[in-house]
C-alpha positions in Angstrom: 39.4 12.0 47.0 36.8 9.5 45.9 38.0 5.9 45.8 37.2 3.4 43.2 35.3 1.2 45.6 32.9 4.1 46.5 32.0 4.8 42.8 28.7 3.4 41.6 29.0 -0.2 40.1 27.8 0.9 36.7 30.3 3.8 36.6 33.3 1.6 36.9 35.1 1.1 33.5 35.4 -2.7 33.6 31.8 -3.2 34.5 30.8 -0.6 31.9 32.7 -2.1 29.0 31.5 -5.8 29.9 27.8 -4.7 30.3 27.8 -2.5 27.2 29.4 -5.2 25.1 26.9 -7.8 26.4 23.9 -5.5 25.5 25.1 -5.1 22.0 25.9 -8.8 21.5 22.3 -9.5 22.4 20.9 -6.9 20.2 23.1 -8.1 17.4 21.7 -11.6 17.8 18.1 -10.1 17.3 18.4 -9.7 13.6 18.6 -13.4 12.6 16.2 -14.3 15.5 13.5 -11.9 14.3 13.8 -13.1 10.7 13.7 -16.7 11.9 10.6 -15.8 13.9 8.9 -14.5 10.7 9.4 -18.0 9.2 8.4 -20.0 12.2 5.2 -18.1 12.8 4.4 -18.3 9.0 4.4 -14.5 8.8 4.3 -13.1 5.2 6.6 -10.3 4.1 3.7 -8.0 3.5 1.7 -8.9 6.6 2.7 -5.9 8.6 0.0 -6.2 11.4 1.2 -9.7 12.3 4.7 -8.5 12.5 3.5 -5.8 14.9 1.8 -8.4 17.0 5.0 -10.5 17.1 6.9 -7.4 18.2 4.3 -6.5 20.7 4.2 -9.8 22.6 8.1 -9.7 22.7 8.1 -6.4 24.5 4.9 -6.9 26.5 6.4 -10.2 27.9 9.9 -8.5 28.5 8.3 -5.7 30.4 6.3 -8.0 32.7 9.4 -10.0 33.3 11.4 -7.0 34.4 8.6 -5.7 36.6 8.3 -9.1 38.3 12.1 -9.0 38.8 11.9 -5.5 40.3 9.1 -6.7 42.5 11.2 -9.6 43.8 13.9 -7.0 44.7 11.3 -5.2 46.7 11.5 -2.2 44.4 8.3 0.1 44.4 7.0 -0.6 40.8 3.6 1.2 41.4 4.9 4.2 43.4 4.9 6.6 40.6 3.5 10.1 40.4 1.1 11.1 37.6 3.9 13.0 35.8 6.3 9.9 36.1 3.7 7.6 34.7 3.0 10.1 31.8 6.7 10.3 31.0 6.9 6.5 31.0 3.9 6.2 28.7 5.5 8.6 26.3 8.8 6.8 26.4 7.1 3.5 25.8 5.2 4.6 22.9 8.3 6.3 21.3 11.0 3.9 22.1 9.0 0.6 21.8 5.7 1.1 19.8 6.7 3.5 17.2 10.5 2.7 16.9 10.0 -1.2 16.8 6.9 -1.0 14.5 9.2 0.9 12.0 12.2 -1.4 12.7 10.2 -4.8 12.2 8.8 -3.5 9.0 12.2 -2.3 7.8 13.9 -5.6 8.6 11.2 -7.5 6.6 12.4 -5.7 3.4 16.1 -5.9 3.8 18.7 -8.6 4.9 19.8 -9.3 8.4 23.5 -8.4 7.5 22.4 -5.0 5.7 20.0 -4.2 8.5 22.5 -4.6 11.3 25.0 -2.3 9.5 22.3 0.3 8.7 21.1 0.3 12.3 24.6 1.4 13.4 23.7 4.9 12.4 22.1 5.0 15.9 25.5 5.4 17.4 26.2 8.5 15.4 22.6 10.0 16.0 23.3 9.6 19.8 26.5 11.5 19.6 25.0 14.2 17.5 21.9 14.5 19.7 24.0 14.5 22.8 25.9 17.5 21.4 22.8 19.8 21.4 21.4 18.4 24.7 24.4 18.0 27.2 26.9 20.6 28.0 29.6 18.1 28.8 29.1 16.0 25.7 29.9 18.4 22.9 31.1 17.4 19.4 34.9 17.3 19.0 37.2 16.7 15.9 37.4 12.9 16.8 33.6 12.6 17.2 33.0 14.5 13.9 35.4 12.3 12.0 33.9 9.2 13.5 30.4 10.2 12.5 31.6 10.9 8.9 33.4 7.4 8.7 30.3 5.6 10.1 27.9 7.1 7.7 30.3 6.5 4.9 30.2 2.7 5.9 26.4 2.7 6.0 26.0 4.3 2.6 28.5 1.7 1.1 26.4 -1.2 1.8 23.7 0.2 -0.5 25.9 0.2 -3.6 26.0 -2.9 -5.9 28.9 -5.1 -6.6 30.6 -2.8 -9.0 30.1 0.2 -6.5 28.6 2.2 -9.5 24.8 2.0 -8.7 23.3 3.1 -5.4 20.2 1.3 -4.1 18.4 2.1 -0.9 14.9 0.6 -0.3 13.1 3.3 1.8 10.7 0.7 3.1 13.6 -1.5 4.2 16.8 0.3 4.7 15.3 3.7 5.2 12.9 2.4 8.0 15.9 0.7 9.8 17.7 4.1 9.8 14.6 6.0 11.0 14.1 3.5 13.7 17.8 4.0 14.8 17.2 7.8 15.0 14.0 7.4 17.1 15.7 5.0 19.4 18.6 7.4 19.9 16.3 10.3 20.7 14.1 8.1 23.0 17.2 6.8 24.8 18.2 10.3 25.7 14.7 10.9 27.0 15.0 7.8 29.1 18.3 8.9 30.5 16.6 11.9 32.0 13.7 9.9 33.4 16.1 7.3 35.0 17.3 10.1 37.2 14.1 9.9 39.3 12.8 6.4 38.4 14.7 3.2 39.0 16.2 2.0 35.6 14.7 -1.5 36.0 11.2 -0.2 36.7 11.4 2.4 34.1 12.4 -0.2 31.5 9.8 -2.6 32.6 7.0 0.0 32.4 8.1 1.4 29.0 8.5 -2.0 27.5 5.2 -3.2 28.8 3.3 -0.1 27.8 4.9 0.0 24.3 4.4 -3.8 23.8 0.6 -3.6 24.8 0.0 -0.7 22.3 1.7 -2.9 19.5 -0.4 -5.9 20.4 -3.6 -4.0 20.2 -2.7 -2.1 17.1 -1.7 -5.2 15.3 -4.9 -7.1 16.1 -6.8 -4.0 15.2 -5.2 -4.1 11.8 -6.2 -7.5 11.2 -3.1 -9.4 12.2 -2.8 -12.8 13.8 -0.1 -14.9 15.5 -0.4 -18.7 15.7 1.9 -21.1 17.4 2.9 -23.8 15.1 5.8 -25.5 17.0 8.1 -25.3 20.1 10.8 -23.6 18.0 8.6 -20.6 17.5 7.9 -20.4 21.2 11.6 -20.7 21.9 12.5 -17.8 19.4 9.8 -15.6 21.1 11.1 -16.5 24.6 14.7 -15.7 23.6 13.7 -12.3 22.1 11.8 -11.6 25.2 14.7 -12.5 27.5 17.1 -10.5 25.2 15.0 -7.4 25.5 14.6 -7.5 29.2 18.2 -7.9 30.0 19.7 -5.6 27.3 17.3 -2.7 27.8 17.5 -2.8 31.6 21.4 -2.9 31.5 21.6 -0.2 28.9 19.3 2.1 30.7 21.4 1.7 34.0 24.6 2.3 32.1 23.2 5.6 30.5 22.1 6.8 34.0 25.6 6.7 35.4 27.8 7.5 32.3 28.0 9.9 29.4 26.2 9.1 26.2 29.3 9.4 24.1 31.0 6.9 26.5 28.3 4.2 26.1 27.1 4.7 22.6 30.3 3.6 20.8 30.0 0.0 22.1 27.3 -0.3 19.5 30.0 -1.3 17.1 29.4 -4.8 18.3 25.9 -4.9 16.9 26.8 -4.8 13.2 29.6 -7.2 13.6 27.5 -9.7 15.7 24.4 -9.2 13.5 26.5 -9.7 10.3 28.2 -12.9 11.5 25.0 -14.4 13.2 22.9 -13.6 10.1 25.4 -15.4 7.9 25.5 -18.4 10.3 21.7 -18.8 11.0 20.2 -17.3 8.0 22.8 -18.3 5.4 23.1 -14.8 4.1 26.2 -14.0 2.0 28.8 -11.8 3.8 31.6 -12.7 1.4 31.4 -9.3 -0.3 34.2 -6.6 -0.2 31.6 -3.9 0.4 30.3 -5.6 3.6 34.0 -5.9 5.0 34.9 -2.3 4.1 31.5 -1.1 5.5 32.2 -2.9 8.8 35.8 -1.5 9.1 34.4 2.1 8.3 31.6 1.7 10.9 33.8 0.2 13.6 36.6 2.9 12.8 34.0 5.6 13.1 32.9 4.5 16.5 36.5 4.0 17.7 37.2 7.7 16.7 34.0 8.9 18.4 35.2 7.2 21.6 38.9 8.3 21.2 40.0 10.8 23.8 41.6 13.9 22.5 45.2 14.5 23.8 
């Protein structure tokens, strides 16, 4: 019988729970950080190419940082077959270039509070997609109920104060949800790649490739990015560190655990994003609908992760 000590480190429950929570806390803090970055770099709301460059440098630097870290650990960062490099390129363009281009645009047209709650749909997309991909990760009564509760919470934030008028801005809220779906699908693809490529090396390459494409595309579209003060550099540095740590940890967790076990920890993201957006951006969270939406989203994720008797 296998002992606890012989189990992979990132398959032990206490390590899994702590690591997954840390990842989601970091991702939750990205909402106010990104919107603060727009202000510090003087990027206008409709200046999409400059937003793309901002995102590109964040992920390019994060990818390089991870590859340097892997190199320091004496991991073979360049020992990849043509097929593996092709897979990492596809993953980088999907998970970083396309997903974050859509996400950054969406976040510019919605609030940090609303965006963090809308992005929680990624948890339920992961559960639904895993049902069709993995034989040991099928939908159950608990998972179905959890998905319904979560989507109900996401829909609630799009109603006005009287809850009589539904308002969803496609370029803002819609793009955030679309980005969540793309990230969920790409994460499942990354889980498959991580079986043959070290998670740190895989994440470094996919972030670096995706970030480089974003930078080139942003400049090609006429965007610019000028450093005005030390605060702007600090925000970009924080987002870079956030991405490198969170994505490397998450990829490792997905490699050793079921998707439906890891995905529910995303409940930390809307909570952290909502609270931090209120603190650092001064956004109003004292509305009943936000409280109810958070309860529904978190309840949904709890049901998704609840074991059937």
